[in-house]
C-alpha positions in Angstrom: 82.2 98.1 143.9 81.1 98.7 147.3 83.4 96.6 148.8 86.4 98.6 147.4 88.9 99.9 150.0 91.8 101.2 148.0 92.3 102.4 144.4 95.6 102.6 142.6 96.0 103.2 139.0 99.1 102.1 137.2 101.5 104.8 136.1 102.3 103.3 132.9 99.9 103.7 130.1 98.2 106.0 127.8 96.2 109.3 129.1 93.4 108.5 131.3 90.2 110.6 131.8 87.9 109.5 134.8 84.3 110.1 133.7 81.4 111.5 135.6 80.4 109.3 138.7 83.2 106.9 138.0 83.6 105.4 141.6 80.7 107.2 142.9 79.0 105.1 146.0 82.3 103.1 147.0 81.3 103.5 150.5 84.2 101.6 151.7 86.8 103.2 149.5 89.4 105.1 152.0 92.6 105.5 149.8 92.9 107.0 146.0 96.2 107.2 144.1 95.8 108.8 140.7 98.9 108.8 138.5 100.2 111.5 136.4 98.6 110.1 133.5 94.9 110.9 134.8 94.2 114.3 133.1 90.6 114.5 134.0 88.4 113.9 136.9 84.7 114.3 136.2 82.0 115.5 138.3 81.0 113.4 141.2 83.7 110.8 140.4 84.1 110.1 144.2 80.6 111.5 145.4 79.2 109.5 148.3 82.5 107.9 149.2 81.8 108.8 152.6 85.1 106.6 154.1 87.5 108.4 151.9 90.5 109.6 154.1 93.4 110.0 151.5 93.6 111.3 148.0 96.9 111.4 146.0 96.5 113.4 142.7 99.0 115.6 140.4 98.5 118.9 141.3 97.2 119.9 137.8 94.1 118.0 139.0 93.2 120.4 141.9 90.6 122.4 140.0 89.1 119.6 138.1 85.4 119.4 139.3 85.7 115.9 140.7 88.5 116.9 142.9 87.3 120.5 143.8 83.8 119.4 144.8 85.5 116.8 147.4 87.2 119.8 149.3 83.4 120.6 150.7 81.7 117.1 150.7 84.5 115.6 152.9 86.4 118.7 154.7 88.5 115.9 156.6 90.0 114.6 153.3 93.6 114.5 153.3 94.8 115.8 149.8 98.3 114.9 148.6 99.2 117.1 145.5 102.1 115.9 143.8 
């Protein structure tokens, strides 16, 4: 998945949990949209995604391990809480 540039998960469907290391190492990933049906974001889900510039998530996910650690790893990341 190293050539993946954008990730947008469909709004419709059952609740979804992102496992630890789900998208780790997607170095070309620049933009991520996680719909409200995503209820958990595991540790290091986006670690080593050095090109990530924008992340859109439900505000209820701001303290999830995989989101909280990004604030430290990627200080210039624009996080949009909805």
